C-alpha positions, -999 to 999 in steps of 0.1 A, spaced: 109 -27 160 110 -51 182 142 -44 199 131 -7 198 104 -12 221 139 -17 249 155 20 234 158 42 261 172 71 242 161 109 257 156 87 291 174 98 329 173 71 352 183 83 390 202 49 405 202 48 445 230 19 453 244 22 419 283 24 426 284 -18 426 274 -51 423 238 -52 405 226 -14 409 255 -7 387 249 -40 365 216 -20 361 229 11 355 252 -1 328 222 -17 313 203 15 310 233 34 297 237 7 271 205 15 260 207 54 256 201 67 292 217 92 311 225 84 350 227 97 379 243 73 410 236 76 447 259 60 473 276 70 503 307 63 495 319 91 473 353 78 458 335 44 451 311 62 436 329 88 413 347 58 400 313 41 387 305 69 374 334 71 352 334 40 343 302 43 331 306 75 311 335 59 295 323 24 285 291 39 267 294 73 259 263 85 280 262 110 311 264 93 349 264 120 375 283 108 407 257 123 440 269 114 470 245 104 496 231 90 524 193 75 511 180 71 543 181 106 550 151 127 535 166 161 530 198 145 511 167 127 489 155 154 482 188 170 472 201 143 447 166 147 430 170 181 426 206 179 410 195 152 390 166 173 379 190 204 374 214 180 347 187 164 331 155 179 334 137 149 341 138 112 363 121 87 339 133 58 356 141 53 396 161 25 407 162 18 445 191 -9 449 206 3 485 208 -31 504 230 -43 537 227 -76 558 232 -84 594 235 -123 601 230 -132 633 203 -149 654 175 -124 663 181 -129 701 217 -116 695 206 -86 672 205 -52 684 177 -26 678 206 -3 665 216 -32 636 176 -41 628 175 -2 621 200 0 597 189 -27 578 157 -20 579 162 20 569 187 11 543 166 -16 527 128 -3 530 126 33 549 154 43 519 132 27 493 103 47 506 122 81 508 131 79 473 99 70 456 81 99 480 103 123 465 106 114 433 68 103 425 54 140 421 76 148 396 68 118 377 30 123 378 36 159 364 58 140 330 28 117 328 53 89 328 73 69 350 96 38 356 102 25 391 123 -5 397 125 -19 437 151 -46 445 134 -69 463 146 -108 467 131 -141 469 136 -133 502 108 -111 503 89 -146 499 106 -175 522 123 -171 556 159 -177 555 177 -183 594 201 -156 611 182 -132 579 155 -111 604 158 -77 594 167 -84 560 140 -107 552 116 -84 570 126 -51 554 125 -68 521 91 -84 525 82 -45 532 95 -34 500 77 -61 476 45 -51 494 53 -16 486 56 -20 450 25 -31 452 5 -5 470 23 26 451 18 6 417 -23 12 430 -16 45 434 0 58 402 -13 37 379 -37 65 367 -4 83 361 12 68 341 39 56 363 45 20 369 59 3 398 76 -37 399 101 -52 418 133 -72 409 135 -101 432 173 -121 427 182 -147 443 217 -154 456 242 -134 433 283 -131 438 277 -96 448 295 -79 480 266 -85 500 270 -121 490 308 -120 502 304 -136 542 289 -165 520 317 -166 491 342 -170 512 326 -204 533 328 -230 506 305 -249 529 281 -225 530 286 -216 495 279 -248 484 250 -257 508 226 -226 494 242 -237 454 224 -269 465 194 -257 466 197 -236 437 181 -258 401 207 -240 379 237 -251 404 252 -217 413 253 -182 421 240 -157 398 268 -132 381 257 -94 383 255 -90 343 224 -113 345 204 -88 362 208 -66 331 173 -81 306 150 -79 334 157 -44 345 158 -32 312 125 -50 310 110 -34 335 121 5 323 113 3 287 81 6 271 79 -31 262 67 -29 300 43 -6 292 16 -32 304 39 -45 333 33 -27 369 27 -40 402 48 -74 396 77 -88 409 98 -105 389 124 -130 396 157 -138 384 171 -166 408 182 -195 390 150 -216 398 149 -215 435 111 -197 442 98 -229 418 106 -255 444 100 -233 477 
């Protein structure tokens, strides 16, 4: 009976930023639990390949919907395409994210907007577009990917820390606004994971070891280690969980 609480049979998930990394891992977890998928990314070829692999591995439908999630009309288009395909959107994951590392005095306004638009504005746009459909259905699960850097700073990460702090606050506000509508809104706050976003660190042994020394478990996380948290928040097991932040960080925030 307990395992049934984690079933997503009959559900449909829209995963923005689902072509690889943590977004792909979460999409895979949902498909393995029985959900159909719509994946969104700007990189068409990688997106189509991700959808193909998920369909072959899980037997679930996986749509590839190329789009720029920072543009309202494109977000609305992928929402409508998902609804046409599945008739519903039960789960929304906002996992698109970028990072530009440099001191603030060297950061251009364009670079600031690039990170803020991808990490925060895109999350706002997707929630705004999907929310009304979830309200009409009387059910929804929204999972926003924030970060441990939603809670503390890290040098040379000005727009990233600012945007992820905003994602966490957006999550809390929407949880309050939508609780009466049967919609839960939660955040996952990953720590340091071995994904493309952290390639500059992974390719720098000194920087990698310096960060690992700050992680109690002594290593970066692997993408598959995000799957259980995402499945929990998307499933009936989390019916009474909203406005929360789940930290998957190897213990980093326990020491901060």
